[in-house]
C-alpha positions in Angstrom: 0.0 -0.3 0.0 1.3 3.6 -0.5 1.8 6.0 2.1 -1.2 7.9 1.2 -3.4 5.4 1.3 -2.2 3.9 4.5 -2.9 7.3 6.0 -6.5 7.4 4.8 -9.4 6.2 6.7 -12.0 3.7 5.3 -14.8 6.0 5.1 -12.6 8.8 3.3 -11.2 6.5 0.7 -14.6 4.8 0.4 -16.0 8.3 -0.4 -12.9 9.3 -2.6 -12.5 5.7 -4.5 -15.0 7.1 -7.2 -13.8 9.9 -8.0 -10.1 8.8 -8.3 -11.1 5.9 -10.9 -13.2 8.5 -13.0 -9.9 10.2 -12.5 -8.1 7.5 -14.4 -10.4 6.7 -16.8 -10.1 10.4 -18.1 -6.6 10.2 -18.2 -6.8 7.4 -20.8 -8.2 9.8 -23.0 -4.9 11.2 -24.5 -3.1 8.1 -23.8 -5.4 7.0 -26.6 -4.6 9.7 -28.8 -1.1 8.5 -28.3 -1.9 5.1 -28.9 -3.5 5.8 -32.4 -0.5 7.7 -33.2 1.9 4.7 -32.3 -0.2 2.2 -34.6 0.2 4.8 -37.4 3.9 4.6 -36.9 3.5 1.3 -36.7 2.0 1.0 -39.8 4.8 3.0 -41.4 7.5 0.3 -40.1 7.9 -0.9 -43.8 9.3 2.2 -44.8 12.6 4.2 -43.6 10.3 7.1 -42.2 8.5 4.6 -40.2 11.8 3.3 -38.7 12.7 6.6 -37.8 9.8 7.8 -35.9 9.3 4.2 -34.4 11.7 5.4 -31.1 10.0 8.2 -30.7 6.6 7.4 -30.9 7.5 4.3 -28.5 9.1 6.4 -25.8 6.0 9.2 -26.2 3.7 6.1 -25.2 5.9 5.1 -22.4 6.5 8.5 -21.1 2.2 8.5 -20.9 1.9 5.3 -19.1 4.7 6.3 -16.8 2.3 8.7 -15.6 -0.2 6.0 -15.8 1.7 4.0 -13.1 2.3 6.7 -10.6 -1.2 7.1 -10.4 -2.3 3.7 -10.3 0.4 3.2 -7.6 -0.8 6.2 -5.8 -4.5 5.7 -5.8 -4.8 1.7 -5.9 -1.9 0.9 -3.5 -0.4 -1.2 -6.7 2.7 -0.1 -7.2 3.6 -1.1 -10.7 7.7 -1.1 -11.9 8.7 -0.1 -15.3 8.8 -2.9 -17.7 11.2 -1.9 -20.2 14.2 -4.1 -21.2 17.4 -1.9 -21.2 18.4 -0.4 -24.3 21.8 -0.6 -26.6 24.0 2.4 -25.8 23.2 5.2 -28.4 25.6 4.9 -31.6 25.3 7.5 -34.3 24.3 6.4 -37.9 22.0 3.7 -39.6 23.2 1.1 -37.6 22.9 2.6 -34.3 19.3 3.3 -35.7 18.3 -0.3 -36.8 20.1 -1.3 -33.4 17.7 0.8 -31.2 14.5 0.1 -33.3 14.8 -3.3 -33.3 15.4 -3.6 -29.6 12.5 -1.3 -28.7 10.2 -3.5 -31.4 11.4 -6.8 -29.8 10.5 -5.2 -26.5 7.3 -7.5 -25.0 6.6 -4.2 -23.2 5.8 -2.1 -26.3 2.8 -4.2 -27.0 1.7 -4.6 -24.2 1.6 -0.6 -23.5 -0.4 -0.5 -26.7 -3.0 -3.1 -25.6 -3.3 -1.3 -22.7 -4.1 1.9 -24.5 -6.6 0.2 -26.8 -8.4 -2.0 -24.3 -8.3 0.3 -21.0 -10.9 2.9 -22.0 -13.5 -0.4 -21.7 -11.6 -1.7 -18.7 -11.8 1.5 -16.8 -15.3 2.0 -17.5 -16.2 -1.3 -16.2 -14.0 -1.3 -13.1 -12.4 2.1 -12.0 -14.9 4.6 -13.2 -18.0 2.0 -12.5 -18.6 3.4 -9.0 -18.6 7.3 -10.4 -21.0 5.9 -13.0 -23.5 4.6 -10.7 -23.6 7.6 -8.4 -24.1 9.8 -11.4 -26.9 7.5 -12.5 -28.4 7.9 -9.1 -28.1 11.4 -9.1 -30.0 11.3 -12.3 -32.5 9.7 -10.3 -33.1 12.1 -7.8 -33.6 14.9 -10.6 -35.9 12.7 -12.7 -38.1 12.3 -9.4 -38.1 16.2 -8.9 -38.9 17.7 -12.3 -37.0 16.3 -15.2 -39.4 13.1 -15.3 -42.3 15.1 -16.2 -40.4 18.0 -18.3 -39.0 14.9 -20.5 -42.4 13.1 -21.0 -43.9 16.0 -21.7 -42.1 16.8 -24.6 -41.8 13.3 -25.8 -38.6 11.7 -24.5 -37.7 8.8 -22.5 -39.2 9.4 -19.0 -38.4 5.6 -17.3 -35.8 5.2 -14.7 -34.4 1.6 -14.5 -37.6 -0.2 -14.2 -39.6 3.2 -13.0 -42.0 5.1 -15.6 -41.4 8.4 -13.8 -43.7 9.9 -15.8 -47.3 8.7 -15.4 -49.3 9.6 -12.4 -46.7 12.6 -12.1 -48.0 14.5 -9.0 -50.7 12.2 -8.3 -48.8 9.2 -7.1 -46.0 10.4 -4.7 -45.2 6.8 -3.9 -43.9 6.5 -7.4 -41.5 9.9 -6.9 -40.4 8.2 -3.6 -39.7 4.8 -5.3 -37.5 6.7 -7.8 -35.4 8.7 -5.3 -34.8 5.5 -3.1 -33.7 3.7 -6.2 -31.7 6.4 -6.8 -30.2 6.1 -3.3 -29.1 2.7 -4.1 -27.7 3.1 -6.9 -25.7 6.1 -5.0 -25.2 3.7 -2.1 -23.8 0.8 -4.6 -21.6 3.2 -6.1 -19.4 4.5 -2.6 -19.7 0.5 -1.4 -17.8 -0.7 -4.3 -15.4 1.9 -5.0 -12.9 0.6 -2.8 -13.1 -2.8 -4.5 -13.5 -1.6 -8.3 -10.3 0.3 -7.9 -8.4 -2.8 -6.5 -9.5 -4.8 -9.3 -8.5 -2.1 -11.5 -4.9 -1.8 -9.9 -4.2 -5.5 -10.4 -5.3 -5.2 -13.9 -2.4 -2.7 -14.1 0.1 -4.6 -12.6 -1.1 -7.4 -15.2 -0.4 -5.2 -18.2 2.0 -2.3 -17.3 4.4 -4.5 -14.9 7.2 -6.3 -15.9 7.0 -9.7 -17.7 9.6 -12.6 -16.1 11.4 -12.1 -19.0 12.0 -8.5 -18.2 12.1 -8.4 -15.0 15.0 -10.8 -15.1 16.9 -8.7 -17.8 16.1 -5.5 -15.4 17.5 -7.8 -12.1 21.0 -9.1 -14.1 21.0 -5.3 -15.1 21.0 -4.2 -11.3 22.9 -6.6 -10.5 25.8 -5.9 -12.9 25.5 -2.2 -12.1 25.8 -3.2 -7.8 28.5 -5.8 -8.7 30.5 -2.6 -10.7 29.9 -0.4 -7.6 31.0 -3.3 -5.2 34.2 -3.9 -7.1 34.6 0.1 -7.3 34.2 0.5 -3.5 36.1 -2.1 -2.9 39.3 -1.2 -4.8 38.9 2.4 -3.5 38.8 1.1 0.0 41.9 -1.1 -0.3 43.6 2.0 -1.9 42.9 4.0 1.1 44.3 1.5 3.4 47.1 1.3 1.5 47.6 5.3 1.4 46.9 5.5 5.1 49.7 2.8 5.8 51.9 4.1 3.6 51.7 7.5 4.8 51.3 6.7 8.8 52.3 3.3 10.6 54.7 2.2 7.9 56.5 5.7 7.8 57.0 5.8 11.8 58.0 2.0 11.5 60.9 2.9 9.1 61.8 5.9 11.2 61.9 3.6 14.2 64.5 1.3 12.6 66.6 4.2 11.7 66.8 5.4 15.1 67.3 2.2 16.5 70.3 1.6 14.2 71.4 5.3 15.4 71.0 3.8 19.0 73.0 1.2 18.3 76.3 3.6 17.7 75.5 6.1 20.4 74.7 3.4 23.4 78.6 3.1 24.0 80.1 7.0 23.3 76.7 9.0 24.0 74.4 6.8 26.5 72.4 9.8 27.4 71.8 10.6 23.8 70.7 7.1 23.6 68.5 7.3 26.3 66.8 9.9 24.7 66.3 8.6 21.3 65.1 5.5 22.9 62.4 7.7 24.9 61.6 8.9 21.6 61.0 5.5 19.6 58.9 4.2 22.6 56.9 7.4 22.0 56.7 6.6 18.4 55.9 2.9 19.0 52.7 4.4 20.8 51.6 6.5 18.1 52.0 3.8 15.4 50.1 1.5 17.4 47.4 4.1 17.7 47.0 4.8 14.4 47.0 0.8 13.3 43.8 0.5 15.6 42.8 3.8 13.9 42.8 1.8 10.9 41.5 -1.7 11.9 38.8 0.5 13.7 38.5 2.0 10.3 38.1 -1.4 8.4 36.0 -2.9 11.0 35.2 -1.9 14.3 35.7 -4.3 16.8 33.1 -3.2 19.0 30.5 -3.8 15.6 32.2 -7.6 15.7 31.9 -8.2 19.4 28.2 -5.8 20.0 26.7 -5.5 17.0 25.3 -2.8 14.8 23.1 -1.1 17.6 26.1 -0.7 20.4 28.5 -0.2 17.8 26.5 3.2 16.5 25.9 4.0 19.9 29.8 4.0 20.2 30.0 5.9 17.2 27.5 8.8 18.7 29.7 9.0 21.6 32.5 10.5 19.7 30.2 12.8 17.5 30.3 16.7 17.8 26.4 17.0 17.7 24.1 15.8 20.5 23.0 12.2 19.1 20.1 9.9 20.3 20.5 6.4 19.4 17.7 3.8 19.8 17.5 0.4 18.6 16.3 -3.2 19.5 16.9 -5.5 17.3 15.9 -9.4 18.4 19.0 -10.6 16.9 21.8 -9.8 14.8 22.0 -9.2 10.7 24.6 -10.9 8.7 28.2 -9.1 9.3 28.2 -8.0 5.7 24.8 -6.0 6.3 26.0 -5.1 9.6 29.0 -3.6 8.5 27.3 -1.4 5.5 24.7 0.0 7.9 27.4 0.8 10.7 29.6 2.7 7.9 26.8 4.4 6.1 25.6 5.9 9.5 28.6 6.9 9.9 28.8 9.3 6.9 25.3 10.3 7.3 26.3 11.3 10.6 29.7 13.4 9.3 27.6 15.1 6.8 25.2 16.0 9.4 28.0 17.2 11.1 29.2 19.1 8.5 26.5 20.7 6.2 23.3 20.1 8.5 23.8 23.1 10.8 21.4 20.7 13.3 22.2 20.8 16.5 20.6 17.2 17.4 20.8 14.0 15.4 18.3 11.2 16.4 18.9 7.7 14.9 16.9 4.7 15.2 17.5 1.2 14.1 14.9 -1.1 13.4 14.0 -4.7 12.1 11.1 -4.7 10.1 9.4 -7.2 7.4 13.0 -8.7 6.8 14.1 -5.7 6.1 17.2 -3.7 8.6 15.2 -0.4 8.4 17.6 2.8 9.7 16.1 6.5 10.1 18.8 9.4 10.7 17.1 12.6 11.3 18.7 16.2 12.2 17.3 19.2 13.0 19.3 21.2 10.5 18.5 23.7 7.8 17.5 21.2 5.3 18.0 21.2 1.7 20.0 18.2 0.9 20.0 16.8 -2.4 20.8 13.3 -4.0 22.0 15.3 -7.0 24.0 18.0 -5.6 26.6 15.5 -3.5 28.3 12.4 -3.9 28.5 11.3 -0.1 24.5 10.4 -0.5 25.1 9.0 -3.6 28.2 6.8 -2.4 25.9 5.5 0.4 23.1 4.7 -2.0 25.6 2.8 -4.2 27.4 1.1 -1.1 23.9 -0.3 0.2 22.8 -1.1 -3.5 25.2 -4.0 -3.4 22.7 -5.8 -0.8 19.7 -4.7 -2.7 19.3 -1.7 -0.1 17.5 1.4 -0.9 18.0 4.9 0.2 14.9 7.8 0.6 16.1 11.3 1.6 13.4 13.8 2.5 14.6 17.1 3.5 12.6 20.3 2.8 14.2 23.5 2.8 14.1 24.6 6.7 14.2 21.4 7.7 14.8 18.8 9.2 16.4 16.1 7.2 15.3 12.4 7.2 17.8 9.9 5.7 15.8 6.5 5.9 18.1 3.3 4.3 16.5 -0.1 4.0 18.4 -3.5 3.7 17.2 -6.9 3.0 18.2 -9.1 5.7 17.8 -12.2 8.0 18.5 -12.1 11.4 20.5 -15.0 12.2 23.2 -14.3 14.5 22.2 -14.0 18.3 22.2 -10.8 20.2 24.8 -10.3 22.1 23.6 -8.6 25.5 26.4 -6.4 27.5 28.0 -8.2 30.4 
């Protein structure tokens, strides 16, 4: 269910669904004209002009039906994914035009889109729009009972309403007028009663025709896995370069300097013991600094508290060192798998760093939950807002990193705040929960 439907109570939804169904039927009118243009272009594919026009006509139809998918998902609660197979890379010249034409004309979703624009006006009329038609017919019964029945009958028109002849005995038989009004009331009530069910049926019809087939779903899945694998390889390579750089510039340099200092101490032991003692003190201090840098490096690879206590306690430890006042809540009945814990931990770490640098916030709240097979992490700050996935690489990097686990990132950051970042990672809770001793 979409968030909008969840927020409505049953009576609100029952009152709104007839008009939403009518709105979906009216949306089919421009789609029908687009479908007529599409089939006109199809009729010309035996010529080069048709081949040139086919991609633009197909894209026009897809953009129109993308709006349909969004509306159906919002008003019926049935989310519809885009079903289209990946298109070949753009290539100039005749070969590129033909490759794109063949890819589009061989995509089953192209013809399912056309089936939709042909059949939907009739399907929508007897599903989504039917409740509003019944309500309109009920209102027409009131008008006939009030004045229209006599007016139509006096001018020789059809003055029947359902099974009732509303003109005969008009004014002499009030029971007939009451029966007409009662029948109209039944039609209106029926329209509101069946509205949610009809809209649900229409949503299922939309999923069946406008959603992906198994072939396209598999192709989209392969493309997603290819992209996330590439992102995972790039992230691993970048992490290895960072570790190598930190070792080379930090601990390794200190260890080399310590070796040289120890060599100098060997020569000074007999000639200048006092200077050798001073150099030994400096070497001991350098060894402590090298050990501290190695511990920081290990903590950056996989913090010991994360391995020992789990992601909730690790994030709490992270919050203790954060410059902003950070409140962490979470109650996981067991531990996620280690790779998922690590991805969630470093994602939260990056978000907290961004909040401290850019948000202007004074407080941050972190919540960790496991719901419906998902590890859900929500980070909220009271800053000035205005964050965007397009304007920076930090959140995009997090999105790519959790995408390796089929995770998703949602951002809500209106100007003026607050900023809410929500992460969802599919996972099973397998390891026993570690309790503090």
